[in-house]
Structure formats: C-alpha cells, structure tokens
N, C-alpha and C positions, 0 to 999 in steps of 0.2 A: 254700865256694862260690867265694871269690876264687881259691883255688888251682886249681880246675877251669877257671875262665875264663883264668887265666894259662897253664896247660898247653895249653889249646885255642889261644890266641893264639900261643904259641911254636911249636906244631906246625904251625899254619897258615903262620906266617912262614917256617919252615924249608922247608915244601913249596913256597912261593912262590919262595924263593930258588933252588930246584932247577930251576925252569922256565926254558926258553929260548923266546922267541917272536920272530917276525920283526919288524923295524922297519918295513918297507913291504910291502904286498901290491898286486899289479897284476892285475886281472881283465879278460879279454876273452872275449866269447862271443856266441852266438846268442840272440835275444830274440823273444818273441811277446807281442803286446799286444792285448787286447780293447778296442775303442773304440766308444763309443755315438755313431755317426755320424748318428743320427736328429735330434739337436739341430742339426746343420749342414745338414739338408735331404736327406740320403741316405735311401734307403728302409728300411735295417735296420742292425743292429749288425754291425761288421766286425772281423775279425782282421787285424792288421798285423804284418808280419815285419820283423826288422831286427837291429841289433847293440846291445850294451851294453858299456860300458867303465867300470871303477871303479878308483880308486887309494885306498888306505887308508894313513895314517900312524898308527902306534900310539904314543900319548903315554905310556900306562901299560900294564901287562900285559894289562888287560882293556878299556881304553878307547882309542878313537882317533877320527880325523876322516876321513870318506870323501868323496871327490869322485866324482860319478856323471854319466855322459853317455850318452844313448841316442838312437837314430834308428830310426824305424819307417815302413815304406812300404806303400802299397796303391794301388789304382786311383784315380788323381787325388787322392791324399791323402798328405801327409808330416807326421810328428810328430817333434819334437826336444825333449829335456829336458836341462837343464844344472843340476845340483843339488849341494848340499853339506850335510853334517850330522854329528852325532855317531854313534858306533857302540860298542856293547857286545858283547864276544866271550865266549862261554862255551866254554872249551877242554876238550877230552877228549884221550885218548891218541892216537887215530887220526883224530879229526874235530873240527870246530869249528861252533858255531852263532853267527852274527852277527845282531844285532838293530840296525837303524838307523832314524833319522828323517832325512828329506831335505827341503830347502827350496831353491827356486831359480826358474828361468825355464822356461816352456814355449813352444814355437813351433809353430804349426800352419799348414800351407800347403795350400790347396785349389787344384788346377790345373784350372780350367775355362776352356777357350779362349773368349775374347770378342774383339770387334773392337778394343777399346782396350787391353786387357792380357791376359796369359796366366794370371793366377790372383790369388787373394787370400791375404794373409798376416796373421796376428795373433800378437802376443807378449804373454804374460801370466805370472802367477805360477803356481807349481806346488808342491805339498807332498805328502808321503806318507811311508810307512814300509814296512819289510819284514823278511823273515827269509831268511837264506842258510845252506845247509848245505854245509860244505867237508869232503871226504874226502881225507886226506893220502895221496897215491899215492906220492910220493917226498919226500925232505926239503925240496926247494925247489919242488915242484909239487903242486897239489891240484886235484881236480874240484869244481866248484861247481854247485849247483842252488839257484835263488832264486825267491822270490815277493814282489812288491811291490804296494802299493795307491797310486794317485795321485789327487789332486784338482787338476785344472788349470782355469784360468780364461782362456780365449781366445774371441774373437768374442763377447764379452759374455755368455757362457754358461759354466756349470760342468760339468766332465766328472768322473765317478767311474769310473776304469779300473783294470784289473789287468794286471800284467806278470809273465811267467815268463821266467827266463833260465837258460841252461846253458852252461858253458864251463870254461876253465882259469884257475887262480890261480897266479901266480909270486911267491915269497917272496924278499925281499932283506934283507940285514943281519940283525942279531939284537940283542935286548936281554934282560937277565936273565943268570943265571949258568948255565953248563953243569954238568951233573951229573958228579960225580966218580965214577969207576969203582972 
C-alpha cells in the first residue's frame, strides 16, 4: 500500500514539474449584471451593462490572488465594485476553470435630479464568488466566459445580484518548468 502511494506521489510530482503556467493574468471585457432595483424604489429588476477588469497573480501552480473591478451603467443608476480574493485554478490542456471568492467595496449611485443635488451615492461592502472558463486560443491569449454572484450592502439594504462577463485574458511571465522535447 505504501509503495502504491509513493508511486502515485512521484508520478503526480513529475507531472506537476512538467507544467508551465503564467505568473500573471490580466482580463478585460464586457459585463452584464442583473440588479434588483426594486429595493431602491425602481419599478422592476434591471439589467446593467458595463465592463469588468481582473488581474490575477499566481502564487502557486493552482492558487493565486485576484483583484477585480467592474462598472455597470443603466438609466439613472451606476454600480461599481472593487474586490480582492483567493482563486483556485483547475488546469486542462486547452482550457482552465477558475474558482474565486471576492470581498471588497460596492458603490451605488442613483442620479435623480433635485434642486439641491444631482444624485445620491452609497458605499458599502460587497462579497461574492464565481466561476470562469478560459479557452486558450494562443499561448498568451485566452477567451473567458465567467459568472459571478454578489451580495452588496448599500443604501442600508442588501442586494443579491448575478454578473456575466465575456472577454480576453492576457498571460504574462511563467512559473514552473517547461517540458523537455
């Protein structure tokens, strides 16, 4: 039994040494966020469109730290999220799955013109998590499709929202060993 475990660990270690992964990933793309605007006095649920930016520093082969920022815009409504958290990556030959947990700040701005001011703004905490699928198109470029869940606390109310993102990932640097031919 011990021999089987040792053979498995040696085989796994040699396979891990043959992998090469990027040191940094930078993502930029389009984002769509569903927002429960009824809690802010709007008549219904709205879809907000915007951008998403994320940068990941890989600490180990499968683990890293991700910094995520996004902005979503609608009729008289703007949402911004600035978050950071851990990420686990499940690597495949031509694709990756990224699982992440995020924690940070949410900023909501409602632009309703009034006599004394042009709108209301609230900053609160935000947390969530999600899954990204990366398809490796070129050695340094991947396509990403992602889905995230957010819980934001602004204007003394909690929001449970979903975000979908599509865009490009650029890979920089490398860690690990290159395979010998």
